[in-house]
C-alpha positions as a LaTeX table, in Angstrom:
\begin{tabular}{lrrr}
\hline
Residue & $x$ (\AA) & $y$ (\AA) & $z$ (\AA) \\
\hline
Met1 & 17.32 & 33.92 & 16.71 \\
Lys2 & 15.35 & 32.44 & 13.80 \\
Ala3 & 18.30 & 33.18 & 11.47 \\
Ala4 & 20.62 & 31.29 & 13.82 \\
Ile5 & 18.25 & 28.33 & 13.84 \\
Ala6 & 17.97 & 28.38 & 10.06 \\
Ala7 & 21.77 & 28.44 & 9.80 \\
Phe8 & 22.02 & 25.43 & 12.12 \\
Phe9 & 19.10 & 23.59 & 10.53 \\
Pro10 & 19.45 & 24.58 & 6.85 \\
His11 & 16.63 & 22.30 & 5.73 \\
Leu12 & 14.10 & 23.54 & 8.24 \\
Met13 & 10.84 & 21.71 & 8.07 \\
Asn14 & 7.55 & 22.01 & 9.86 \\
Ile15 & 6.38 & 19.37 & 12.30 \\
Lys16 & 2.72 & 18.84 & 13.01 \\
Leu17 & 1.17 & 16.53 & 15.57 \\
Leu18 & $-2.40$ & 15.46 & 14.81 \\
Ala19 & $-4.37$ & 13.93 & 17.66 \\
Ile20 & $-7.93$ & 12.75 & 18.16 \\
Gly21 & $-9.79$ & 14.39 & 21.06 \\
Lys22 & $-8.95$ & 17.27 & 23.36 \\
Thr23 & $-6.79$ & 17.06 & 26.47 \\
Asp24 & $-9.10$ & 17.55 & 29.42 \\
Asn25 & $-6.40$ & 17.28 & 32.09 \\
Lys26 & $-5.25$ & 20.84 & 32.86 \\
Ala27 & $-1.90$ & 19.76 & 34.34 \\
Leu28 & $-1.06$ & 17.74 & 31.21 \\
Gln29 & $-2.22$ & 20.59 & 28.96 \\
Ser30 & 0.02 & 23.01 & 30.85 \\
Leu31 & 3.04 & 20.76 & 30.27 \\
Ile32 & 2.11 & 20.28 & 26.60 \\
Asp33 & 1.91 & 24.06 & 26.22 \\
Asp34 & 5.30 & 24.47 & 27.95 \\
Tyr35 & 7.10 & 22.02 & 25.64 \\
Thr36 & 5.32 & 23.40 & 22.59 \\
Lys37 & 6.62 & 26.87 & 23.50 \\
Arg38 & 10.15 & 25.53 & 24.07 \\
Leu39 & 10.04 & 23.72 & 20.74 \\
Ser40 & 9.14 & 26.94 & 18.91 \\
Phe41 & 12.75 & 28.11 & 19.37 \\
Tyr42 & 13.92 & 25.27 & 17.12 \\
Ile43 & 11.24 & 24.54 & 14.55 \\
Lys44 & 7.74 & 25.46 & 13.45 \\
Phe45 & 5.57 & 23.06 & 15.42 \\
Glu46 & 1.80 & 22.75 & 15.45 \\
Leu47 & $-0.50$ & 20.58 & 17.54 \\
Glu48 & $-3.82$ & 20.08 & 15.77 \\
Ile49 & $-6.69$ & 18.42 & 17.58 \\
Ile50 & $-9.37$ & 16.53 & 15.69 \\
Pro51 & $-12.53$ & 16.62 & 17.83 \\
Asp52 & $-13.85$ & 13.37 & 19.26 \\
Leu53 & $-16.54$ & 11.76 & 17.13 \\
Lys54 & $-20.09$ & 12.53 & 18.14 \\
Asn55 & $-22.11$ & 9.49 & 19.22 \\
Ala56 & $-19.00$ & 7.28 & 19.10 \\
Lys57 & $-20.65$ & 4.86 & 21.52 \\
Asn58 & $-23.16$ & 4.02 & 18.76 \\
Leu59 & $-20.36$ & 3.02 & 16.37 \\
Ser60 & $-18.48$ & $-0.26$ & 16.15 \\
Gln61 & $-14.71$ & $-0.15$ & 16.62 \\
Leu62 & $-14.24$ & $-0.52$ & 12.87 \\
Gln63 & $-16.73$ & 2.27 & 12.10 \\
Gln64 & $-15.00$ & 4.54 & 14.62 \\
Lys65 & $-11.57$ & 3.84 & 13.08 \\
Glu66 & $-12.96$ & 4.46 & 9.59 \\
Lys67 & $-14.57$ & 7.80 & 10.53 \\
Glu68 & $-11.47$ & 8.96 & 12.44 \\
Gly69 & $-9.35$ & 7.83 & 9.49 \\
Glu70 & $-11.37$ & 10.01 & 7.11 \\
Leu71 & $-10.86$ & 12.99 & 9.42 \\
Ile72 & $-7.11$ & 12.30 & 9.72 \\
Leu73 & $-6.64$ & 11.94 & 5.97 \\
Ser74 & $-8.61$ & 15.14 & 5.33 \\
Lys75 & $-5.91$ & 17.00 & 7.30 \\
Ile76 & $-2.96$ & 15.61 & 5.29 \\
Thr77 & $-1.86$ & 17.25 & 2.04 \\
Ala78 & $-0.05$ & 15.47 & $-0.78$ \\
Ser79 & 3.24 & 17.20 & 0.06 \\
Glu80 & 3.20 & 16.18 & 3.73 \\
Gln81 & 4.81 & 13.02 & 5.04 \\
Met82 & 2.73 & 11.18 & 7.65 \\
Ile83 & 4.17 & 9.01 & 10.41 \\
Leu84 & 1.89 & 7.16 & 12.81 \\
Leu85 & 2.51 & 6.82 & 16.52 \\
Asp86 & 1.68 & 3.14 & 16.78 \\
Glu87 & 2.48 & 0.46 & 19.33 \\
Asn88 & 3.78 & $-1.76$ & 16.50 \\
Gly89 & 6.07 & 0.93 & 15.12 \\
Lys90 & 9.84 & 1.19 & 15.19 \\
Ser91 & 11.38 & 2.10 & 18.53 \\
Phe92 & 14.11 & 4.72 & 18.76 \\
Ser93 & 16.41 & 5.92 & 21.49 \\
Ser94 & 16.27 & 9.70 & 21.91 \\
Val95 & 19.58 & 10.09 & 20.05 \\
Ala96 & 18.44 & 7.81 & 17.20 \\
Phe97 & 15.16 & 9.77 & 16.96 \\
Ser98 & 17.10 & 13.04 & 16.68 \\
Asp99 & 19.18 & 11.45 & 13.89 \\
Glu100 & 15.96 & 10.38 & 12.15 \\
Leu101 & 14.59 & 13.94 & 12.30 \\
Gln102 & 17.88 & 15.26 & 10.90 \\
Lys103 & 17.63 & 12.78 & 8.00 \\
Lys104 & 14.08 & 13.99 & 7.28 \\
Met105 & 15.28 & 17.61 & 7.28 \\
Asn106 & 18.23 & 16.74 & 5.03 \\
Ala107 & 15.83 & 15.00 & 2.63 \\
Gly108 & 14.03 & 18.33 & 2.18 \\
Ile109 & 10.70 & 17.27 & 3.66 \\
Lys110 & 8.67 & 20.44 & 4.16 \\
Thr111 & 6.10 & 19.13 & 6.65 \\
Leu112 & 6.32 & 16.00 & 8.74 \\
Val113 & 3.02 & 15.01 & 10.32 \\
Phe114 & 2.92 & 12.64 & 13.27 \\
Val115 & $-0.48$ & 11.20 & 14.14 \\
Ile116 & $-1.93$ & 9.86 & 17.39 \\
Gly117 & $-5.04$ & 7.88 & 16.55 \\
Gly118 & $-8.15$ & 7.21 & 18.53 \\
Pro119 & $-8.70$ & 4.50 & 21.14 \\
Tyr120 & $-8.90$ & 1.69 & 18.57 \\
Gly121 & $-5.96$ & 2.72 & 16.40 \\
Phe122 & $-5.96$ & 3.58 & 12.72 \\
Ser123 & $-8.04$ & 2.59 & 9.72 \\
Glu124 & $-6.47$ & 0.61 & 6.89 \\
Ala125 & $-6.65$ & 3.74 & 4.69 \\
Val126 & $-4.50$ & 5.67 & 7.19 \\
Tyr127 & $-1.97$ & 2.83 & 7.41 \\
Ala128 & $-1.81$ & 2.75 & 3.60 \\
Lys129 & $-1.06$ & 6.49 & 3.37 \\
Ala130 & 1.53 & 6.53 & 6.17 \\
Ser131 & 5.23 & 6.53 & 5.34 \\
Gly132 & 6.16 & 4.98 & 8.66 \\
Lys133 & 5.23 & 4.05 & 12.21 \\
Ile134 & 7.08 & 4.75 & 15.42 \\
Ser135 & 6.48 & 3.46 & 18.92 \\
Leu136 & 7.26 & 5.51 & 22.00 \\
Ser137 & 7.27 & 2.43 & 24.23 \\
Ala138 & 6.12 & $-1.16$ & 24.49 \\
Met139 & 3.95 & 0.09 & 27.35 \\
Thr140 & 0.50 & 1.56 & 26.81 \\
Phe141 & $-0.10$ & 5.21 & 27.72 \\
Ser142 & $-3.22$ & 7.34 & 27.59 \\
His143 & $-3.59$ & 9.24 & 24.33 \\
Gln144 & $-3.37$ & 12.48 & 26.30 \\
Met145 & $-0.06$ & 11.51 & 27.92 \\
Val146 & 1.39 & 10.37 & 24.58 \\
Arg147 & 1.03 & 13.95 & 23.32 \\
Leu148 & 3.20 & 15.25 & 26.14 \\
Phe149 & 5.77 & 12.45 & 25.83 \\
Phe150 & 6.03 & 12.89 & 22.06 \\
Ile151 & 6.37 & 16.69 & 22.14 \\
Glu152 & 9.03 & 16.38 & 24.86 \\
Gln153 & 10.93 & 13.89 & 22.70 \\
Val154 & 10.83 & 16.22 & 19.68 \\
Tyr155 & 12.12 & 19.02 & 21.92 \\
Arg156 & 14.83 & 16.68 & 23.27 \\
Ala157 & 15.79 & 15.71 & 19.70 \\
Phe158 & 16.45 & 19.31 & 18.76 \\
Thr159 & 18.49 & 19.96 & 21.89 \\
Ile160 & 20.56 & 16.87 & 20.98 \\
Leu161 & 21.06 & 18.16 & 17.43 \\
Arg162 & 22.17 & 21.52 & 18.84 \\
Gly163 & 24.52 & 19.89 & 21.37 \\
Glu164 & 22.69 & 21.53 & 24.25 \\
Pro165 & 22.89 & 20.11 & 27.79 \\
Tyr166 & 19.20 & 19.10 & 28.15 \\
His167 & 19.97 & 15.46 & 27.22 \\
His168 & 22.57 & 13.49 & 29.16 \\
Asn169 & 24.14 & 10.31 & 27.82 \\
\hline
\end{tabular}
């Protein structure tokens, strides 16, 4: 199976999703686990959780963004490309997002890291290091739900690239 995937996706890359704080909703976590498992048939995918800051209520919004930013940047290597999930990012249709992932694979990117920030967004240092921003919607979703929506969209993108019937136009 992996050989078939590698033949179809010759420039296989890894995708990592970094997120601040654990998912405490068991139903959401179950769905996240389901789509993560489905995605494993197409690409190496990892969800990495950065623990919530301790004593965050004693920090200003700026201090919280700065501390979360340091933690995010500590998880990114020089060879990884980081894209932020940000309300001011570029919007894609599912088909356009699949095309974007294919372009990244064709460019030979080894690891593409998508990041969901904390409740106040990202620090300036994180924005400076990012190679792009994407928006899932003009609407606001909980950070926990965004994880599920994003992982489902990555799964959908790979089914589109494979021409599988999961996505209907």
